[in-house]
C-alpha positions in Angstrom: -42.9 -46.8 -9.6 -43.0 -44.1 -12.3 -44.8 -41.8 -9.9 -42.2 -42.4 -7.2 -39.4 -41.5 -9.7 -41.2 -38.3 -10.7 -41.6 -37.4 -7.0 -37.9 -37.9 -6.3 -37.1 -35.8 -9.4 -39.5 -33.1 -8.2 -37.8 -33.1 -4.8 -34.4 -32.8 -6.3 -35.5 -29.9 -8.6 -37.0 -28.2 -5.5 -33.7 -28.5 -3.7 -31.9 -26.9 -6.6 -34.4 -24.1 -6.8 -34.0 -23.4 -3.1 -30.3 -22.8 -3.7 -30.9 -20.4 -6.6 -29.2 -17.1 -6.2 -31.6 -14.3 -5.5 -31.8 -11.3 -7.9 -29.4 -8.4 -7.3 -30.5 -6.1 -4.5 -30.4 -2.3 -4.4 -27.3 -2.7 -2.1 -25.3 -4.6 -4.7 -22.3 -2.5 -5.8 -19.3 -5.0 -5.9 -19.4 -6.9 -9.2 -17.6 -9.7 -10.8 -16.3 -8.5 -14.2 -17.8 -10.7 -17.0 -15.5 -13.0 -19.0 -16.0 -11.2 -22.3 -14.7 -7.9 -20.7 -12.1 -9.6 -18.4 -10.4 -11.4 -21.3 -9.4 -8.1 -22.9 -6.9 -7.6 -20.1 -7.1 -10.1 -17.2 -4.4 -8.4 -15.2 -6.4 -5.1 -15.0 -9.1 -6.7 -12.9 -7.0 -9.2 -10.9 -5.1 -8.4 -7.7 -1.4 -8.9 -8.0 -0.4 -8.8 -4.3 -3.3 -8.8 -1.8 -6.8 -10.2 -1.8 -9.6 -8.1 -0.2 -13.1 -9.5 0.1 -14.4 -12.9 -1.0 -13.8 -13.0 -4.8 -10.0 -13.6 -4.7 -9.4 -14.9 -1.2 -8.6 -18.4 -2.5 -6.1 -17.3 -5.1 -2.9 -19.2 -4.4 -0.7 -16.5 -5.8 -1.9 -14.1 -3.0 -1.3 -16.5 -0.1 2.0 -14.9 0.8 0.2 -11.7 2.0 -2.0 -13.6 4.5 0.7 -13.5 7.1 1.1 -9.7 6.7 -2.6 -9.2 6.9 -2.8 -11.1 10.2 0.2 -9.1 11.6 -1.4 -5.8 10.6 -4.7 -6.9 12.1 -3.0 -7.7 15.4 -1.2 -4.3 15.4 -4.4 -2.5 14.8 -6.1 -4.2 17.7 -3.2 -3.2 19.9 -3.4 0.4 18.6 -7.0 0.8 19.5 -7.3 -1.6 22.5 -10.7 -2.7 21.3 -12.2 -5.9 22.5 -12.0 -8.6 19.8 -15.4 -9.9 21.0 -17.0 -6.5 20.2 -15.4 -6.5 16.7 -16.5 -10.0 16.0 -20.0 -9.4 17.3 -20.4 -6.4 15.0 -19.2 -8.3 11.9 -21.6 -11.1 12.8 -24.4 -8.7 12.9 -23.4 -7.3 9.5 -22.6 -10.6 7.8 -26.0 -11.1 6.1 -26.0 -7.5 4.9 -22.5 -7.9 3.5 -23.6 -10.7 1.2 -26.1 -8.3 -0.4 -23.3 -6.0 -1.6 -21.9 -8.6 -4.0 -23.2 -9.6 -7.4 -22.1 -13.2 -7.0 -23.2 -15.7 -4.4 -20.5 -16.0 -1.7 -19.7 -19.6 -1.2 -18.4 -19.2 2.4 -19.9 -20.2 5.7 -20.9 -17.4 8.1 -17.9 -18.2 10.2 -15.5 -18.0 7.2 -17.0 -14.8 6.0 -16.9 -13.1 9.4 -13.2 -14.0 9.8 -12.4 -12.7 6.3 -14.2 -9.4 6.8 -12.5 -8.8 10.2 -9.0 -9.6 9.1 -9.2 -7.7 5.8 -10.8 -4.7 7.5 -8.2 -4.4 10.3 -5.4 -4.9 7.7 -6.8 -1.9 5.7 -7.1 0.2 8.9 -3.5 -0.4 10.0 -2.2 0.0 6.4 -3.8 3.4 6.2 -2.5 4.4 9.6 1.1 3.4 8.9 1.0 5.1 5.5 0.3 8.4 7.3 3.2 7.8 9.7 6.5 9.6 9.0 8.4 6.6 10.3 8.6 3.9 7.7 10.6 1.4 9.9 8.9 -1.9 10.1 6.5 -1.2 7.2 7.1 -4.0 4.7 5.3 -2.3 1.8 7.8 -0.2 0.0 8.6 0.6 -3.6 6.9 -1.6 -6.1 5.1 -3.6 -3.4 3.7 -0.5 -1.8 2.2 0.8 -5.1 1.0 -2.7 -6.1 -1.0 -2.9 -2.8 -2.6 0.5 -3.5 -3.5 -0.6 -7.0 -5.1 -3.8 -5.7 -7.2 -1.9 -3.3 -8.8 0.0 -6.2 -9.9 -3.0 -8.3 -13.7 -3.5 -8.5 -13.6 -7.2 -7.6 -11.3 -6.6 -4.7 -13.5 -4.7 -2.4 -15.3 -4.6 1.0 -18.3 -2.3 1.4 -17.3 1.1 2.6 -20.2 1.3 5.0 -19.1 -1.9 6.7 -15.5 -0.7 7.0 -16.7 2.7 8.4 -18.9 1.0 11.1 -16.2 -1.3 12.1 -13.6 1.5 12.2 -15.9 3.7 14.3 -16.4 0.9 16.8 -12.7 0.3 17.0 -11.6 3.9 17.3 -13.8 5.9 19.6 -11.1 8.4 20.5 -11.5 11.9 19.0 -7.8 11.9 18.1 -8.5 9.4 15.4 -9.3 10.8 12.0 -12.5 9.7 10.3 -12.2 6.7 8.1 -13.0 8.8 5.0 -10.2 11.2 5.9 -7.8 8.3 6.5 -8.8 6.7 3.2 -8.5 10.0 1.3 -5.0 10.6 2.6 -3.9 7.1 1.7 -4.9 7.4 -1.9 -4.2 11.1 -2.5 -1.4 11.8 0.1 -3.1 15.0 1.2 -5.9 16.0 3.6 -9.5 15.7 2.5 -11.1 19.0 1.3 -14.6 17.8 2.2 -14.5 18.7 5.9 -17.6 17.5 7.8 -19.5 16.7 4.6 -17.7 13.8 2.7 -19.4 12.3 -0.3 -21.3 9.1 0.0 -19.1 6.3 -1.4 -19.7 2.5 -1.9 -16.2 1.2 -1.9 -12.7 2.3 -2.9 -13.3 1.9 -6.7 -16.3 4.2 -6.3 -14.1 6.6 -4.4 -11.6 6.5 -7.3 -14.4 7.5 -9.7 -15.3 10.4 -7.4 -11.7 11.6 -7.6 -12.2 12.0 -11.4 -15.6 13.6 -11.3 -15.8 17.4 -11.0 -16.2 18.7 -7.5 -19.3 20.4 -6.3 -21.1 22.7 -7.2 -20.3 21.6 -10.8 -23.4 20.4 -12.6 -23.2 16.9 -14.1 -25.1 16.9 -17.4 -28.0 14.6 -18.2 -27.9 11.9 -20.9 -28.7 12.7 -24.5 -31.6 10.9 -26.2 -29.8 10.5 -29.5 -26.9 8.1 -30.3 -23.7 9.5 -31.8 -22.8 7.5 -34.9 -19.3 8.8 -35.6 -16.7 11.3 -34.6 -13.6 12.2 -36.6 -10.1 11.5 -35.3 -7.7 14.2 -34.0 -5.7 14.0 -37.3 -8.8 14.5 -39.4 -10.1 17.3 -37.3 -6.8 19.0 -37.3 -6.6 18.8 -41.1 -10.0 20.5 -41.3 -8.7 23.4 -39.2 -9.7 22.3 -35.6 -7.0 23.5 -33.2 -6.3 21.5 -30.0 -5.5 23.3 -26.8 -4.9 22.2 -23.2 -7.5 23.7 -20.9 -10.4 23.0 -18.5 -10.9 23.2 -14.8 -11.0 19.4 -14.2 -10.3 16.2 -16.2 -13.8 15.8 -17.7 -14.1 19.5 -18.7 -14.0 19.5 -22.5 -15.1 22.5 -24.5 -15.2 23.6 -28.2 -15.4 27.2 -29.3 -14.1 29.3 -32.3 -12.4 26.2 -33.9 -10.5 25.4 -30.6 -11.1 22.1 -28.9 -9.9 22.4 -25.2 -9.1 19.2 -23.3 -7.4 19.0 -19.9 -4.1 17.3 -19.5 -4.0 13.6 -18.8 -0.9 11.7 -17.6 -1.0 8.3 -19.3 1.1 5.7 -17.3 1.2 2.1 -16.2 -1.8 2.6 -13.9 -4.0 4.5 -16.4 -5.6 1.4 -18.0 -6.1 -0.3 -14.6 -8.0 2.7 -13.2 -10.1 3.4 -16.3 -11.0 -0.3 -16.8 -12.3 -0.7 -13.3 -14.2 2.6 -13.2 -15.8 1.8 -16.6 -16.8 -1.7 -15.3 -18.4 -0.1 -12.3 -20.3 2.4 -14.4 -21.4 -0.3 -16.9 -23.1 -2.1 -14.0 -24.0 0.6 -11.5 -24.1 4.0 -13.2 -25.7 3.5 -16.6 -27.2 6.9 -16.6 -24.3 8.6 -15.0 -21.4 7.0 -16.9 -19.2 10.2 -17.1 -15.9 8.4 -16.9 -17.1 6.1 -19.7 -18.1 9.1 -21.8 -14.7 10.7 -21.4 -12.9 7.5 -22.4 -15.2 7.0 -25.4 -14.6 10.6 -26.5 -10.8 10.1 -26.4 -11.2 6.7 -28.2 -13.0 8.6 -31.0 -10.1 11.1 -31.2 -7.3 8.5 -31.0 -7.0 5.9 -33.8 -3.3 5.9 -34.5 0.0 7.2 -33.0 -0.4 10.3 -35.3 -3.5 11.3 -33.3 -1.5 10.8 -30.1 1.3 12.9 -31.5 -1.0 15.8 -32.0 -2.4 15.6 -28.4 1.0 15.3 -26.9 2.4 18.3 -28.8 -0.6 20.3 -27.5 0.0 19.3 -23.9 -3.2 17.3 -23.7 -1.6 14.0 -23.1 1.6 13.4 -21.1 2.9 10.0 -22.2 4.8 8.1 -19.5 4.7 4.8 -21.4 7.6 5.6 -23.7 5.6 4.7 -26.8 2.9 6.8 -28.5 1.6 3.8 -30.2 1.0 2.2 -26.8 -1.3 5.1 -25.9 -3.3 4.6 -29.1 -3.6 0.9 -28.3 -4.6 1.6 -24.7 -7.6 3.8 -25.7 -8.6 1.6 -28.6 -8.6 -1.3 -26.2 -10.7 0.5 -23.6 -13.2 1.3 -26.3 -13.8 -2.4 -26.9 -15.1 -3.0 -23.4 -17.8 -0.3 -23.6 -21.4 -0.8 -24.5 -22.3 1.8 -27.1 -24.6 4.0 -25.0 -25.7 7.6 -25.3 -23.3 10.4 -24.4 -24.0 13.0 -21.8 -25.5 16.2 -23.3 -22.3 18.3 -23.0 -20.1 15.8 -24.9 -22.8 15.1 -27.4 -23.1 18.8 -28.2 -19.3 19.1 -28.7 -19.2 16.0 -30.9 -22.0 17.4 -33.1 -20.3 20.7 -33.5 -17.0 19.0 -34.4 -18.7 16.8 -36.9 -20.5 19.8 -38.5 -17.3 21.8 -38.6 -15.4 19.0 -40.4 -18.2 18.3 -42.9 -18.6 22.0 -43.9 -17.7 22.1 -47.6 -14.8 24.5 -47.3 -13.3 22.8 -44.2 -13.8 19.4 -45.8 -12.0 20.5 -49.0 -9.2 21.9 -46.8 -8.9 18.6 -45.0 -8.8 16.7 -48.4 -6.1 19.0 -49.7 -3.9 18.5 -46.6 -4.6 14.8 -46.5 -3.9 14.1 -50.2 -1.1 16.6 -50.9 0.5 17.7 -47.6 0.4 14.7 -45.3 4.2 14.1 -45.5 7.2 16.3 -46.3 7.7 14.3 -49.5 4.1 14.8 -50.6 4.3 18.5 -49.8 7.6 18.8 -51.7 6.1 16.9 -54.7 2.9 19.0 -54.6 4.9 22.3 -54.4 7.1 21.1 -57.3 4.0 20.3 -59.3 2.4 23.7 -58.5 5.7 25.4 -59.4 5.9 23.5 -62.7 2.3 24.3 -63.5 3.0 28.0 -62.8 6.1 27.9 -65.0 4.2 26.2 -67.8 1.4 28.7 -67.6 3.9 31.6 -67.5 5.8 30.2 -70.5 2.6 29.8 -72.4 1.4 33.3 -71.7 4.8 34.7 -72.6 4.8 32.7 -75.9 1.3 34.0 -76.8 2.3 37.6 -76.0 5.5 37.2 -78.1 3.5 35.9 -81.1 1.0 38.8 -80.8 3.9 41.3 -80.6 5.6 39.9 -83.7 2.4 40.0 -85.7 1.4 43.4 -84.6 3.2 45.6 -87.2 2.1 43.4 -90.2 -1.5 43.6 -89.4 -3.2 46.3 -91.5 -6.3 48.0 -90.6 -9.0 48.8 -93.2 -11.2 51.8 -93.1 
């Protein structure tokens, strides 16, 4: 009897092991954001209007969009006159491969997943086509809803593989009058034609494309990682007190430089979408681009510079930050919050070199003394006035003392006799 129980238990364990999720494959690029990161700002990772892909398809708050998705899917089919059988057959052929792109096991049957991919893909195609049209009649996505849909399409958890979308689009639109799917995507998100021509970059999904938008264009060289960890960097206020001058400059967003006491940083518009974009790009880099985490480096660098609203004030005055949040303190909280979700990894060599030079400049004895003087005696108008008053009083006291000594010497002068 005991042996039979053990055998039944072994069979049960074997069934559990057979259902175990396989390790992440090299194709995996769409990740579920871990709870410890997600809880810092749940809304930054969760779609508000439309679900794309398997992770949020069962969210009841997004069900209202399902009707619009079906309508757009139907309109795309009519636009291209493609056989539904051909589209379904292609998705069925890709279904097994699609599962490999996701970090989590997809608890959907083959039939359910094929339907989801087909509807979501055709919805995206028609959405992109209508966004390029000059006639907005009949387009339900306007104003807040229109921008919310665009934001949702850039969330890391709300993705379909770009390769799958591209293959499905190419099957559906054989006409040469149709733009490439990359060009169509670029226009939707940037509202301008793609500058890449016949050589578009390889992208994994829309979040990955967002990251490419922020990276410097070719032939700019992306620097390697530094071997040494950066322990600390002083804030903008501290650096400014030591004599560092901030200046707007650079050829692209990530192009920071330091020379002759000037730290040049490109302008950044900080608005309602800034945190959403950075959080999702950082999450992607933390999973997929550990040795190429250039967006993460940039955010970490600004997090070092920005501790309080005083730091933000300096960067705003110099044109480095354009605040569209209406509150400088909100900008400080934004970057301080972004820093909490980042694993402390090594900087790229360019940023590491700049950080070391800034640290050395601040810690130079003369610059450090200058910073201390400004911090302790000139931080506020009242402190400066009190310091000037004290200096003035000291000068008057010294002057009065010198005058008194001279007066005594002059009065004693005639009575002093000299002896041969």
